[in-house]
Residue, then its C-alpha position, 0 to 999 in steps of 0.5 A: x282159775x281164769x284164762x290168762x288174757x292181756x289187760x286192755x285198758x282202753x279208759x286209762x291215760x297212756x305215755x307216749x314217748x316225749x321225744x318223736x324220735x322213740x315214736x318209731x323205730x330208726x329204720x321206719x320208712x318215715x326216717x328214711x324219707x326224710x333223710x333223703x328229703x334233706x339232701x334234696x335241693x328244694x330252692x325251686x321250691x323255696x323261690x316260690x315263695x315271699x322272702x319278706x316274711x309277710x302273709x301267712x305262715x306257710x308249711x315248709x316245702x320239704x315237710x310237704x315233699x316227705x309228706x308226698x313221697x311217703x304217703x306215695x311209697x304206702x299207696x295214698x296218692x288222693x289228696x284227702x287220702x293223705x289228709x286223713x292219712x295225717x290223722x291216724x298215720x304216725x309217719x305222717x304225724x312225725x313228718x308234719x310235726x302233729x298238724x293236720x295237713x288238709x287236702x286243699x294244701x296238698x291240691x294246691x302245693x301240687x297245682x303251684x309246684x308241678x315243675x319242681x316235682x317233676x325235676x325231682x326225678x332226676x335228684x332221686x337218680x342222681x341218688x341213685x347213681x352215687x349209691x351206685x344201683x344205676x347200672x348202663x349196660x343195658x336198658x330197655x324202653x316200654x309202654x303200657x296205658x293207664x287210666x285217665x280221669x275221664x270215661x270212655x263216654x265222654x268222648x265225642x266227635x267234632x259235630x257234637x262239639x261244636x254243637x256244645x261250643x254254640x250252646x254254652x256261648x249262647x247261654x253265657x250270653x244270656x246270662x251276662x244280657x241279664x246281668x246287664x239289664x239287671x244292673x241297669x234296673x237297679x241304677x235307674x230304680x226301676x225294680x217294679x217288674x222284679x220278682x218279690x223272691x231273693x235275688x237269683x244267683x247265676x255265677x255258680x252256673x255261669x263258672x260251669x259254663x265257661x269251664x264247659x266252654x273252655x274244655x270244649x274248645x280245648x278239645x275241638x283244638x286236640x282234634x285238628x292236631x291230632x289230624x295233623x300227620x306226623x313229623x316223620x310222615x309229613x318228610x315222607x310225603x314232602x320228599x315223594x312230592x318233591x320228586x314229582x315236581x323233580x320229574x314234572x320239571x324234568x319233562x316239561x324241559x325237555x318238552x321245552x328244548x325239542x319245541x324250541x330246537x323244531x323252531x329253530x330248524x324251521x326259522x333255518x329252512x325259511x331263510x335258507x329258502x328264501x335265501x335262493x329265492x323261494x317262498x313257503x316251501x317249508x309247509x305248515x310252520x310249527x305251533x308257537x310255544x305258547x300254544x303248544x299242546x304238550x308244553x301246555x299240559x305240562x305246565x298245567x301239571x307241573x303247577x299241580x305237582x307244585x301246588x302238592x308240594x306245598x300242601x304236603x310241607x304245610x298240611x290243613x288237619x282235616x279231622x275224621x269225621x269219626x274221629x273222638x276227644x274226651x270233654x273230661x280230659x282232652x289230652x287223653x286218647x282211648x288206648x287198647x287195653x291190656x286185656x282187651x278192648x279200649x280204655x279212656x287214658x295215657x300211653x306212659x313210657x319207661x326206660x327200664x336199667x337193671x334193679x327196676x331202676x327208671x332212667x325216664x317216664x314220660x306220657x305219649x300222646x299217641x297210642x302206638x309206641x311207634x313214634x315214642x322211641x326217638x323222644x325216650x332216647x332223648x329224654x334218657x340222655x337228657x337225664x343222664x347228663x343232668x343226673x351225672x350218670x358217668x359212661x355211655x348206655x351200652x345197648x338199648x332194647x325195645x319190643x316190635x311195636x317200637x320198630x320204625x326205619x326213619x328211628x332206625x335212621x335217626x338212632x344209628x349211632x346207638x347200640x339199638x335192638x329192637x325186634x322187627x318180626x316175631x316177638x318169640x322169634x327174636x326171643x329164640x323161641x319156637x315161632x312162625x317166622x315172620x318178614x322184616x319189613x323193606x327198611x328194617x332188614x338190617x335190624x333183622x340181621x343183627x338180631x338173627x346172630x346168635x349175639x343178638x338174640x342172647x342180647x334181645x332175650x334181656x328186654x323183658x327182664x329189665x323193663x316188665x317187672x318195672x311196670x309190674x312194680x309200678x301197678x302194683x303199688x300205684x294202680x293203673x288209675x291217674x287222678x289229675x286231668x290234662x297233660x301238664x298234671x299227668x306229667x307231673x303225676x307220673x313223674x312223681x310215680x318214678x320218682x317214688x319207684x326209685x327213691x324205694x329202690x333206694x331207701x332199700x339199698x341203704x336198708x340193706x348196706x345198714x344191715 
C-alpha cells in the first residue's frame, strides 16, 4: 500500500472563480485598502487629467493609489517591485483589474502627483480620528536618520564642485560648437572632410553633462545656503550688535556733550575777560569738535559697530573649506548613524501619539534636532486643524536633542517637557546629574518635580515604537532623490503606517 499523498497535477486545467470577489477572502488586505481609498477625496489627482475625453486612456487614480498603498503595506516600494507584484500578487491583480501596470507608469504617477500624494496623509489621519484612534493626551517628537539614495563618496568640497562645473561647461560648449560646425558644413554641402563612418551621436553625452552640471550647481548653492546661520543665530547676533551700537552712540553722545560744555565754558570765560579789558588770559583754547581725538575715535568705533550690525542682519554665506555636499543628492547630508559612524541621508522627524499614530512626519535639513522642535509643533497643529481633530494636545514631549532656550521661549504657551540634562536622570533612573544650561533652568525645574518625571517617562513608550514599526516595515533606505521627492516618499510611509493602524482597528472591531 503506497503513501497517501495529495494529487498535484499541474498540467490539468484549474478552474478559478469567475468573480474576483471570490479570489481572496473578504478580510484580505487588498479589499481593506480598496474600501479606504474609495472614501478618500482624490479630486487633486483627477484635476490633472483632461476632461474632454481626448488622448490615450489613463489608469484611474484610485486604482494606482490603492496599488501603491497595498504594495507599500507589504514592504514593496520600488516601481519595478510594484510592476513584478502586478504579475505574481493576487491582491495587485484584483486592484488593477488584471492590468499589467509597468514600472514607468508607477514612477510617472508618483512624480506627477507628489503634492496630492503628500496630502493623503492628512486624509488618513482624519479617518483615524473619526475612528477614535487619535489620543491627544500626550505626543512625543523625535528624529532618526534614513539613508539617502546617494553614497558618502559623492560628497565634494567647494573647489571640487567649481572644477566639475567648469569642466562640464567647457565640454558642453565644445559639443555645441561641433554641432554648429557640422550643421554649417551640411548647409553648405562641404562634407568632404567628414569621416567616412556613420555620424557620431553626442546627444546622450550632452544630456548626461547637462544633468551633472545642474546637480553640481545645485550642490554649490546648497553649500552657500548651509553656510548661512539660522534665523535664531542671526537674531541673537543682531541683538548683540545692536547693544554694541547703542553703547557706542551713548559714549559718543556723552563725549560730545562734555566737549561742548568745555567749549561753552571757554567762550564764557573769554567773553568775561574781554568785558573787563583783558586779552588771552584763558590759556590755550580747547580743540575744535572735529579734531578732538576722543570724538574721532568714538566716531570710528560707531561706524565699525554699525557696519558690524549690518553684517549681522544680512550675513554673507562663506562656506567652510572643509564643508562638503553630495553631488548625487545635494539635499541629503552627512548624518550621525544610529550605530556609530556617519551616513549620507536625511533627518526624518515624527510626532507620535498613543497607539503609534503619526500626527506629523517630515524631513529636517539639519542633522541636529535642536531647530526642529518649532517646525514640527507647527506642522502638527496644522495637520490637526486640517484633519478636524477636536481638542488640544495636553502634553508635548521631546528628548535632550531638542533643548533650546529659543524654542522654549517661542513655545512658552504649550505644555512642553523637554529633557535638558541626562536622559536617564530625567526619566528618574540612576545617572550622573548634569547642570541645565542658562536659559533652560525653568524647564529643568518643571522636570525635577515628581509629576514632571512621571510625565516625561511616557516619551520613550510613545515615539520609539513608532520609529521601530516604520523601519521594520519599510527599512531605513530612501529610494528617491531631492527634498521634494523624499518629502513625498516619507509622507507615503507615514500615510501607509497610519493606514495599517486603521485597517487593524477595523478588522478587530468587525471580528
